[in-house]
C-alpha positions, 0 to 999 in steps of 0.5 A, a space after each residue: 093605297 086604299 080608297 074607302 069612299 067614292 062619290 057617286 057618279 051622277 046620272 043623266 036622268 032624274 027619277 020623278 015622283 011618279 017613278 018615271 024618268 025625265 032628262 036632266 035640265 041643261 043647267 044641271 047637266 052642265 053643273 054635274 059635268 063641271 063637278 066630274 071634271 073638277 073631281 077628276 082633276 083634283 083627286 087621286 082616284 083609282 083607274 076604275 073610278 076615273 073611267 066611270 066618271 069619264 063615261 058619265 062625263 061623255 054622256 053629259 057632254 053629248 046631252 048638253 051638245 044635243 040640247 044646244 043644237 035643239 036650242 039653235 034650231 029653235 032660234 033659227 025657226 024663230 028668225 024669219 025674214 019679212 017673206 017668212 023664210 028662215 034666215 040663219 044669222 051668226 050669233 053676235 054678242 055685241 048686238 044680242 038683245 038689241 034690234 039693230 037690223 036695218 031694212 
């Protein structure tokens, strides 16, 4: 079997108009990661292409994990008790967006 076309493996950085690079936004990285996974699951690809996509997916996964960790730290810094000390609270989707905390 001969493969004549391959989709390009997405990069984890974008080139700006000024010629520099900037990291992908989280949402774009997730979208590219989902595209890679879908293509790996649905297409019959040669081993080399699968490895390239796996490597890029691993980079994107690491980038997304770093972004989520950064976001978690920012939220923890914003959550302070009355004395000004940082308080770690577990995420509870049932109360997200509501102020049900009692003193």
